[in-house]
VEXBA-257306 format. One record per residue: y negated, x negated, z negated of N, C-alpha, C, O, CB in turn. Coordinates in steps of 0.05 Angstrom, whole numbers, plus 5000, padded with zeros to 4 digits. Each point is the difference from the previous one (the first is absolute). Glycine has a CB too. Layout:
YXZYXZYXZYXZYXZ;...
//
This chain:
506687447516499549814977501750094976500150244995495249665022;506049914969501750074977498350094977497849894995505649785020;497650534970498650084976500849824977501849835003498050645014;499049584959500749844977502950044992501449814992494050224993;505650225018502950054993501849865019502149894992496650554990;500749555044501649855019500249714993502149885000496750455036;498949554958499949724993501649954974501449804997494150155025;504350244959501549974975503050005005501449844989494850394987;504749965041502950025006500949765015502249894995497550605006;498749415018500849775016500249754982501749835004496150375037;500449784940500049774982502649994984501349794998493750225000;505750214989502449994983502550005016502149934989495350314976;502649845060502449995016500749725010502349955007496750515007;499049364985500649735010500149794977499949765005497950365038;502449984932500149824977502849884997501650114984494850154993;504249535037502549864997499349705001499949885021502950495001;496849524954499149724998502349824993501650074982493850095004;504849615027502249814995498849744992497749945007505350295026;498549604953499049744992499349835024501250035021501449994937;495549805040499249835023502249815007501149864982494250175004;505449955039502149825010498949855024498050085012505750234972;497749475023499149855023501350115026501250224999498349374972;500250275051501150095025503050035000501150165016495049635006;505350064961502950024999501050194979502450034996497849515021;498050594969500850204980500549894973501250144983500750105053;497249514958500449884973497650044983497749975010505449695010;497350404955497850014981499349724991501449815007500050664978;496549514999499249744989502249884983500749765003494550384998;506150024982502149904983502449925017501349804995497250504968;502249865058502249935018499549735014501849845002499150655004;496749485004499449745014500249774980501049785007496050465025;502149804943500249784980502949944994500749764998494950384983;506150065016502849954994501349845022501649824995498650604979;499249655051501349865022499049715002501549814999498950625026;496949544977498949735003500449844975500749765001495950425031;502949954944500349854975502949914995500449784989495950494993;505649905026502849914997500749765017501349814990499950665000;497849535034500549775018498749744989501349804998498950515041;497349714953498649774989501249914974500449764995495450395027;504950044961501249934974502749875004500649804986497150584992;503949715040502649885006499749725010501449814991500550645019;496249515010499549745010499049814978500949774998498150435048;499249904938498949834978502149934980500249784990495350435016;506349994988502149954981501949785010500849824985498850664999;501249545042501849805012498749735000501249804992500950555036;495349644981498649745002499749874972500649774997497050405044;501449994940499649894973502649924988500249804986495750485009;506249895009502649944988501249745011501149844985499650655010;499049475031501049765012498549754990501249804992500150465049;496049764958498549784990500649934971500349774993496150355040;503750094950500549964972502849894996500449824984496550555004;505049745026502849914998500349705008501349854987500350625022;497049475013500149725010498849814979501049784995498950385053;497849934941498649834980501849974976500249784989495350385028;505850054974501749984976502449825006500849844983497850625003;502549575038502349825008499249714999501449834990500450545038;495849574983499149735000499649894972500849784994497050305050;501050094938499549904973502649974985500449804986495150435014;506349975002502549984985501749765010501249854985498750655008;500149475034501549775011498949744992501549814993499750475046;496249704961498749744992500549944971500549784992496050285043;503250154948500549964971502949924995500549824984495950515005;505549805025502849934996500549715010501449854986499950645019;497549445017500449735011498749794981501249794996498850405051;497749884942498749814982501749954975500349774991495250385026;505650074973501749984976502549835006500749824985497650624998;503049625040502449855007499349705006501549824991500550605028;495949534995499249735006499449844975500749774998497550385046;500449984937499449864975502549944985500349784988495350455010;506349965002502549954986501649785013501149824986499050665000;500149535041501549795014498749734996501449804996500150545038;495949654968498649744997500449884972500349764997496350395037;503550034946500349904973502849874996500449834983496550525001;505049745033502749884997500449775019501349804993500450654994;497249575037500549805021498249764996500949775005500650595026;496149684961498049785000501049754984499649785009496850574996;504849694972500849764985502249845014500449774994498450474964;502649885060502249875014499149845024501649855011501450514974;494549685024499149885025498649734994498749974979500750485041;501049364998498649744997497150035009499050225005505349535002;494450024997497350005010500150085030500749845017497849814949;500850615039500350105027497849895019500350025024501750394957;496049475008497949895018501149755014499049935022497450254948;505649685018501049755012502750045012500849845018496649914949;504150465025502850035009500050125027498750205005502949844948;500049845065500550125026502450185000500350175018497649435003;503950364959502250184996500949964971499249814986502350175062;500150214942500949994972502349804998501749985017496850504975;501549394985502349824995502450164992499850244996497149394991;505350245011502650144995499950124972501150224997501349465033;496450194950500050114973498450264999500950204989499549344993;497250465031498350245000501450235015499950234991496049485007;505450225025501450215015502250124984500450245000498549535042;502750054943502250114985499050174977501150214993501749395019;494950324976498950154978499050285010500450204986498249374991;500250435047499150265011502450175006499950244995496049545024;506350104993502350165006501250134975500750235000500249475039;499350144940501150104975498250224988501050214990501249355001;495250395010498250204989500050275015500150214988497049414996;502950365043499950245017502750145001500150235008496449555019;505650094964502650135001500850134973502350094997499149585038;496750334946500750114974497950214992497750005009504549564978;498750624995498150184987498650205019501150095020498349564946;498250415026498450205014499349915029499950165018498350004938;501349585047499349915027502250045020499650065023497449604956;505550315012502350045018500150305009500650065023501949564954;497050565003500250295007497750095017500450175017502049904941;495249825038497650105014499349855025499050135019499450014937;502149605046499249855023502349965019502149894992494449874981;503150345052502149965020499749755016501949895010498450604993;497349404998499549765015497649864988498150134990503950065052;498049544959497849854988499649755017501949865007499150314946;496549775054499349765015497549874988498450124987503550085055;498049554964497549854993499049865025501549855013500050084939;496050135055498849895023498149784992498550034980501950415045;499649354990498049794995497350075012499850195015503949474984;494450194994497350055010499849965030498150095013500049784943;503849985056500049955029501650215015500349985024499349544966;501450694995501450215014503049965003501350145015494549955008;505349704963502949945002501450114976498850014978500349585049;503450504977501550114978501149764983501449835010499950585017;498049604947500949794981502550084985501649844992493750025003;505050415002502450104986500550285010498250165005500949554954;503650365042500750275007502850054989501849835002495450165040;503150254947502750084989501250245015501850124990496749704965;500450245069501050245013502649965014501450195007493949945000;505649624996502649935012500550155026502250105005499449824948;496450095063500350125026499750315000500650125021502349504990;496350494967499750294999497550105014499850245006502749764952;495649825048497650085013500149925029500849785007496650174951;501950245060500149945029498149775007498149954986503050535023;499549385013498649765007497050055007498349824997506049995018;495250434995497250045009498150014976497549985004504150275035;499449774937498350004977499749734987498649974980502850495013;499949345018499749734990497349885006498849864984506150075020;494150135019497449905008497850134983500250234992501449705055;496349914946497950114983498750245013499550015024499649534958;500450675002498850245010497250044988498949814988505650395017;494450044998497350054990499950004970498149914987501050375053;503149814947500150004971499949724989498749954980503950475021;498949405012500049724991497249875003499149864983505850115029;493950095011497349885005498050104979498449854990502750135059;499150284944498250114980500549884973498149944985501650485040;502849534968500749884975499149714999499049914979504950395017;496449555026499049735001496949994996498949794992504950095038;494950344977497150024996499350084971497750024994501850095054;502649934935499450064972500250294993499250074978498049545022;503950565017500250294994502950084995501849905012494250185017;504250104951502650114995500550225020498450185003501349714948;502650105063500650195021502550154992502049884993495949835043;501950564965502350174993500350225021498050125008501449784942;503050155058500550215020502650154993502149884996495549865040;502150534961502450164993501450085026498750115018499150054939;504849795043501650085023502150204991501949934986497449625036;500350714986502050214990502849945009501950054985494550285017;504049555022502749935010499949735014499349985023501950514983;499449314979499949735011502549955017502250004989495049834971;502550145066502349995018500749725010501849985017497050484996;499949334977500649745011501949844982500649775006495050235017;505550134956502049874984502850055012500250165019496949884940;504849835030502850035011500850294995498850154985502349375006;501150565023500750285001500650124973499350234995502549685050;499549944937500850124974497650034981500350124979504249685027;493250105002497650034983497750125016497749974992503849644980;499150535049497850115017499150264988501250124982500749665059;495950314970498850264993499350034971500350214988502249995050;496749584949499250014972496950014999498749875016505549874970;494750414995497149984996499349744986500949954978498850565019;498749335017499349734989497049974998498550125015505749695005;495150014962497249924997499849715009501049824986498250514976;499549625060499749735011497549884988497850125003504650005041;497849644944497849894985499649715009501949845001499050464959;496649635045499249725005498049924978497950114999502849935052;500249774932498349934978499249705002501849835002500450524969;495249595029499249725002500649854974499650104978496850035055;504549614970500449834977497649814999499549855019505650174985;493549994973497549854997500449754983501550004981495950435024;501149365003500049754984498450054975497750095002502849625040;500550244934498750084975497249894997498250154994506249884986;495249725025497449884995497950045022497649984995504849684978;498550405052498150045021499950285011498150085014502649454998;501450634983500150275010500650015030499850215012497049924954;504149645045500649995029502850125005501849964984495249635021;503350555017502550115008501849785011499349875020498650584990;504249504975501849785009502650105011501549855013496449864953;502850555029502450115011499850304998498250114989504549494997;499350545027500150294999502850084995501949905013494350145019;504250144949502650114994500350275015498350174997501949604958;501950265060500650255014502650124988502049865000495649985043;502350404948502450124989500050305006497950125005502449534959;502150465036500450285006501350144976502249934992498349975058;498050294938500950134976501150285007498950145016497749604956;505650335015501050275003497950204988498949954979505949895018;494750375018497750174993500850304998498450175008498549505014;505550394967500750284997498150144981499150225005505749665004;494649994968498250124981497250035011498750204996503949604967;496549995052497450035013500050225020498050145003501349374991;502950525021500150225019499850274986498650185010504249545020;498550324948499850244984497250054990498950225001505949734985;494049835004497250024990498150085022498250174996502849494969;499350215059498350075022500450295009498150145007502049385008;502450574985500550285007498650194981498850205008505749675012;495850084954498650174980497049985003498650204998505349744971;495149825036497149975004499050165024498050134999502349414979;501350435044499250165024500050304994498150145007503849495023;500450464958500250284994497850104982498850215005506149765001;494549884973497950084981497350005013498350174996504449654967;496749975053497449985013499750235021497850125001502249384992;502150555023499850225019499750274986498450175009504349565024;498850304945499850254985497250044988498850215001506149774989;494049804999497350014989498050065021498250174996503249514969;498850185058498050055022500350295010498050135004502249385009;502350584991500450275009499050214980498750195008505349655018;496550114948499150194980496950014999498950224999505249694975;494649865026497149995000498850135024498150154999502149434974;501150375051499050125025500350304999498150145008503149445017;501150514966500550294999498050144980498850205006506149735005;494849954965498150114981497150005011498650194997504449654966;496349945050497349985012499750215022497950135002502049384988;502250535026499950195022499850294989498550165010504149525020;499150374949499950274988497350064987499050225002506049744990;493849834995497450044989497950075021498450184997502849514966;498950155059498150065021500650275013498150145007501449375002;503150554993500750265012498950234984499050205011505149605008;496150174954498950224983497050035005499150235002504549674964;495049885035497150025005499450125027498350175003501049434968;502350315050499550105027500750305002498650155013502349395005;501350544969500850285001497950174987499250215010505749674989;494150034978497950164987497550005017498750215003503249674952;497449895056497749995017500350185025498250145008500949404976;503450455028500550165023499950304993499050165016503949475003;498150434958499950294991497150084996499250225008505349744970;493949875010497250064996498650035027498450195004501649574952;500550055062498850025027500850255014498450135013501649374990;502650584995501050245012498650244989499150185015505449614993;495350234965498650224988497150015008498950225006504249764956;495649795038497250005009499750075029498150135008501049524958;502850265051499950075028500450305004498650125016503249434995;500150574974500450295002497650144991499150195013505849754979;493949974985497650134990497749975020498450185004503149734949;498349855059497949955019500350185025498150115010501549424974;502950495025500450185023499450294993498950155016504649535001;497350404958499450274992496950054999499050205009505349814964;494349795016497150024999498850015029498250155005501849604951;501250085061499050015028500450275013498350105014502649414990;501550604991500650275011498150204988499150185015505749694992;494750114967498150194988497249975012498750205006504049794952;496549765045497449955012499950105029498050125009501349494961;502950355044500150105028499850305000498750125017504149494997;498750524967499850294999497250094994499050195012505849824972;494049864995497250084993498149955024498250165005502849734947;499549895062498249955023500450215021498050095012502349424979;502250575014500550215020498750264991498950155016505449624998;496050294960498850244989497049995002498750205008505149854961;495049725025497149985002499150025029497950135006502149584954;501650185058499350035029500150295008498250105014503549444995;500550594983500350295007497850164987498850185012506149764993;494549994969497950154987497249955013498450195002504349784955;496949795050497449945014499750155026497950115006502249444973;502250465036499950155025499550304995498550135014504649535006;498350444959499650294993497150054992498750205008506149834978;494149794997497350034991498050005023498250165002503049634954;499250015062498249995023500350255017498050115010502449394990;502150585004500450245017498950254986498750175012505349625009;496550224952499050234985496950004999498850215001505449794972;494749765025497049994999498850095027498150165000502249464968;500950295054499150095026500550305004498350145010502549405009;501550554972500650295003498250164982499250225008505649675003;494650014965498350154982497250035012498850214998503849624963;496449965050497450015013500050215023498250165002500949364987;503050475027500250205022500450284989498750195010503349465019;499750384951500450274989497550114987499450235002505449654990;493849944993497550104988498050095021498750214997502049474965;499250175060498250095022500950275011498450175006500649345005;503650524993501050255011499750234980499350225008504049525019;497150204947499650204980497050095000499450244998504349574974;494649995030497150075001499450175025498550194998500449394977;502350355048499550165024501150284997498750205008501449385019;502450444962501150264996498550174981499550235004504949585006;494850054967498350144981497450105012499150224995503049504968;496750105053497550085013500450235019498450185002500049354994;503950455019500650225019500550264985499050215009502949465024;499650314945500550254984497450124989499650245001504949584987;493850005002497450104989498250115022498650204997501849474966;499750195060498350095023501050275011498450185005500549345006;503650494993501150245013500250244981500150235009502449485022;497650244943500350224981497550054985498350165009506449734987;495050004981497750064982497349955014498150164996504749724965;497049915055497449955012499250225019497650085001503249434996;501150605019499450215018499250264985498150145008505149675025;498250244945499350244985497349984986498450195000506549894992;494549684998497449964987497850015021497850114995504349614969;498550175060498050015022499550295008497750085005503849475011;500650624984499750285006498250144980498350165006506249855016;496049924952498450124979497149915003498150164995505949864974;495649725038497349915003498650135023497650074998503849494983;500050495041498850145023499250284992497950105008504949635023;498950404953499350274991497550004983498350185001506549955001;495049664981497649984983497549945017497950104994505049744968;497549995058497649935017499450225020497849995012503449534983;500550685008499550215019497650184993498850125018506049884992;494450014965497750154992500550294994498250144991499249555035;505050404978500650284996499850084971499250224993503749785047;497949814942499950064972497150024989499550144981504949635014;493850085018497349994989498150175016497650024993503349524990;500150605038498250175016499850274986501950144994499549635049;496050324951499650254986501150245016500650214989495449594989;504150165048500950225017503050035002501150195011494849755015;505649864962503050015001500950224981499150034978501249485034;501650644998501050224984501849894978501149785002498750545037;500649844941501649914977502949975009501449824990495550424978;504049935050502849985009500549745015502049874995498250625008;497949435014500349755015499749764981501449805003496850425038;500049814939499649774981502649964984500849774995494250335003;506250124994502649974985502249885017501649854991497150554981;501249685054502049885018499749705003501949855000498350595025;497349484977499449725003500849854974501149785002495250325030;503150024945500849874975503049984997501049804990494850384989;505650035030503049994999501149785018501949864992498250634998;498749485034500949785018499549734988501749825001497450485039;498549664949499349744988501949954976501049784997494250275018;505150154968501749964976502949955008501349834989495750474985;504049845046502849965009500349725012502049874996498450635013;497649415007500249735012500049784978501549815001496250375040;500649864939499949804979502550004983501049794992494050265007;506150204996502550014985502349875015501649864988496850574990;501749625048502149885016499749705001502049854999498350575029;497249494974499549705001500949884973501249795000495050275032;503150084946500849904974503049994997501149814989494750374991;505650035030502950004998501349785016501849864991498050635002;499149465031501149795017499549724987501649825002497750475039;498349684947499449754987502049954977500949784996494250265016;505550174973501949984978502849935011501549844988495850494984;503549805050502649935012500149715009502149874996498450615018;497349434998500049725008500249814976501549815001495850325039;501249944939500149834976502850014987500949804990494250285003;506150155008502750024988502049815013501749894987497350595002;500849495037501849825015499449704996501749845006498850525027;497149574956499349724998499749904971499949764996497950295048;502150134938499749924972502749994987501550195000493950014998;505249574989502649964986499950124972497850014988503049585039;501550514963500050084972499949754982499949785009502850645003;497449634962500049774981502849884998501550074983494750154990;504349595046502749905002500749794978502349954994497450135055;498249814938500649804979501550124977501949884990494149875024;503250484977501150124976502450195006501750034983493849934996;504650155044502150205007502549865009499949785011496650565001;505849804984502549905010500450075030498650175011503349874943;500049835058500450045029500950285006499150125019502149404985;500650594979500950285005497750204998499850185016504849694966;493850094998497750184996498149995024499050205009501449744941;499149825060498149975022501150145025498650145014499949424967;504150405024501250125024500250304998499650145020502949444988;498150534968500050294996497350125005499850215013503949744954;494249925023497250105005499449995029498750185011499949664944;502349945059499449985029501450225016498850125017500749384977;503050554999501550215014498850274995499850175018504449564978;495050324978498850264994497350045015499550215010502749774944;496249815047497550015014500450045030498550155013499449554953;504250175045500650035028500850295006499250125021502249404982;500250604979500950285005497650194998499850195016504749704965;493750065000497750184997498149975025498950205009501449764941;499549805060498249965023501250105026498550115017499749494959;504450365028501250075026501850255000500550125021499449404989;501050564967501850224998502949945005501650185002494650105011;504449464991502849925006501249874976498949814989500050135059;503450164942501349884977501449745008500749965023499950504957;499949375000501449755004502449994981499750034976496049735038;506750214997502549994984500249734986499949795013502450535019;498149694942500349754984503049954997501350134983494349944992;505649755041502949965000500849814977502250034989497850045060;498449734946500749814979497449884989498349915015506249995006;495350094952497749874988501049814978499550044976497550375034;504549394998501349824982498849725001501449804993502750465011;493449715003498849745002499149904973499750164981498949945065;500949644951498949894975497250094995498550055019504549554986;496350424970497350094992498049784996497750025008504450374971;498849395010498149784994499449835024500849765001501050234953;496850115065499449865025497249874998498350114986504750215040;496749464988497249895002498150195014500950175015501149374986;495550434993498050185012500049995030499750205014497549744945;503149815052500149975029502350155012499750125022498149444974;504550454991502350155010499550304999500750145019502349494965;495750464995499450294998498250095023500450205012500149774938;497449875054498150075022501349995027499650185016496749634957;505449995031501549985026501850245004500050125022499849384975;501750584982501850235002498550265004500750175016502649594955;494550275015498350245002499050045029500250215011498549744940;500149835060498950015027502350045021499650145020496649574965;506150175009502350035019500950295001500350115022501149414968;499050604987500950284999497950195012500650185015502249724944;494650055034497850165010499949995031499850215013497749714944;502749845054499849975029502550115013499850125022497349484973;505350354993502550115012500050305001500950115020501549494963;496650534995499950295001498050105020500550205014500749814938;496549865050498050085020501149965029499650175017496749714951;505249905037501249965026502150225006500350095022498949414974;502450574983501950225003498750265007501050165016502049614952;494750285019498550255006498949995029499950205014498949844938;500449725056498849975027502150025022499550145020496949584960;505950145017501949985021502350214998501250075020497749454983;501750574972502250194997499150274989501650174995501449454998;494450415004499050264990500750054971499950234991500449945055;500549624939500750034972502750124996500750104978494649955012;506449965030502650134999502049824985500549775006498650475037;502149884936502249874985499249734988501749815000501450435030;494649734960499249744989501349964973500350184984495349855040;505149724970501349934975499249724991499149835016504850474996;496549654962499349744988502249904982501250164985493949975017;505649614999502149894984499049734990499049835015504650415011;496849714947499249754988502349904982501150164984494049975016;505749635004502149884983499549704997498449885015504950474999;498049534966499649714995500849934972501050174985495349825049;503249764959500549904973497949804992497850015011507250074994;495749734977498049814991499349805021498049854998503650214956;500049915068499549805020498750105025498849855015505149914966;496450505025498950115025499550294997501050144982501549525045;495850454991499650285002499950075030498849875016498650154940;504050205051500250095028499150285002500850174984503149525025;494350375010498950275004500550085029499549855019496950074946;504750335038500650115026498650275003500150174982504349585020;494350295021498750265006501150085028499949855019495950044953;505250365029501150105026499250285006498850144984505049565009;496850385031499550285009502250085019501749835008493350114987;505050315013502050105019498750085026500950205013501849964948;495449695048498750055025501649905024502449944997493250044980;503250015045501449925025499949705004500949905021498050544999;500149414960499849715003497449915013498450165009506649834994;494749754997497649895012500849815023502249894999495250154957;500949935063500649835023499749714992498749944981499750425050;502949464985499649714994497149925001499249824986505350105033;493950214998497249935002498650074973498349854991501750235059;500850154939498850074974500949824978498549944981501250535035;502949444986501049814979498549745001499749874980504850355024;494549705020498549755003497050064998498349875012505349935016;495750414957497250094998498249784991500549864981501150605008;496349505026498049804993497850114983498149854993502949925050;499150484950498050124984500449964971501249804992498250545042;499549844950500149964971502750084988500749914979494450185020;506450085015502550114989502249804993499849864979499150535047;503149594991502349834994499249704997501149864983501850475041;495349584993499249724999498749944973500649794989498750215061;499050174940498849964974502050004978499849844981496150375036;506149974984502150024980501649745000500549884979499750625026;500549405019501649755001498549764989501049854984501350345057;495149794967498549774990499650014970500149794987497650195057;501950264945499650024972502549924984499949854980496850525028;505649715002502649944986500649705003500749874980501050605028;498149435016500849725005498049804986500849784994501350365049;495549954952498149824986500949954972499149804987497250375041;505450004960501049964973502949885001501350004979495850385005;503849535039502649885002502250205003502449934997495949704976;501150625034502050215002501050035029499249855018498750384943;503849975042501150075027499350285007499950184983503949505010;495750365033499250265011501750065024500449825017494950134966;505750295019501650085023499650295007499250164983504249495005;497150415038499750285010502650075015500849845017494150124987;506350264989502350105015499450285009499350184984503949544989;497050335054499250265011501950085022500749835017494550084971;505750345012501550115022499450305002498050094989505749575005;497950485021499450285004500350184975499150225000502449715047;499849964933500350164975497949954980499950134979504949865029;493449824997497949954981499249704999501149835014500450564960;496749555008499049734997500049934970499450164982497749885059;503749704954500149904973498649734999500749825015503750424975;493649744993498649744996500849904972500050154981496149985050;504549614968501049884975498449754994499349845017505350344992;494749794965498749764991501649904975501050164984494449995034;504749584979501449884977498349774990499249825016505450315002;494849874956498549794988501949854980501450134985494250125020;504349484996501649834982498249924977498149835003504950005035;497550284938498249964978500049714990497949914991502950564996;501549395014500049724992498249835017498649824991506150244992;495450005043498349855018497050064996498349835002505450175031;495750264960497350084995498949854975497649944999503250515022;500949504959499149854977499049725007498249904988505050374984;498149615048499249735009497350015014498449824999506450055005;494750365010497650025016497650074983497749955008505050185030;497749984938497750094983498649764988498150044985504350405006;
//
């Protein structure tokens, strides 16, 4: 099972968060730029075409209306009663010829016709310049006979004679109305040179397309700014959310590991307490209890209270009883010394370990080499107790398995961890002893791991070293 430090290292080793992307690797802003550009371009083309066409129709119609009004104002006084005339008389035709061959009309009008209401040509000055297929009434003529002004711009009119071909012309059908009834009695058809109109239409197209493109680009840039900011916010929130999820995952893993340690430590503590009680009972039974029982038997023997007992025997019995009680008291004190902790709350770690080593030397006669005492002093109480019991049990195991030969103690660490090592120069311990199910190594391991630390044993023919490490930052979370 991973310790808190392992989980901490694994968490920070996998911290590589990237912005959210789709299956193709595009961010939200990237997808908007691609799709938005396509839609904006299509919308720009569509709106530009519609607006341009609408402007062309309006400009063409206004130009045709102005020309038709001008032509009618000049031609109308020259025409007879068109409701009754089937063709123009010679005087009217000559007057029209003279009028159309002079001034502005001559420069602007390339062809002029008058259609009767029955669809027959009453007058024409094109002198064969118009192809024959256009003599028959067309849709424009029919619309004009119905009372509508019809105008059509032709950028390159190709049905005139060769020397006047490819001219931009404005084809106009204007209905001639009877003044008192408003009835259409004739239609004038004429073709106006439209170079100026062509220039105006080109400028109108260019300005309309530029305006549509500019508005579309500004609109797209405005939306892009909003989307980029939104995408950046979403990315930051996504990164923060993933970081929070990773933190929660780490805490969950730590809680799971801690729960497992607590459950294991709780079960181990119950077992250890039972074993401690059995060992304590066995020590009391085999030591002080036997000596006190011996003293009680001597007291119950009656020799001390028998008047016939000699003084020498009575003194011998008293010495045996006193010696048994003194030995029992000494063993009880030794047992208590091994189970009673010093005042770890107020004392520093170095002071506690020095007292433990000194007490161990006085009790066993074996010195302990202090190789390093560089550990932190401000340790939690639980850490002090764990280290005290670890060193105490490690020294006792060294005395038991190595006869106390070459025992040494080393402590080092800083504000984040403390590491304690206890070794000897014995012949080592067997794998079976390393997997001891008793109170020794198993108890030491459970005690250390219950605080989120690490425990290890290294043993060979040159000696044995037991090591414990506590991570103080992790212990702060557990307190």
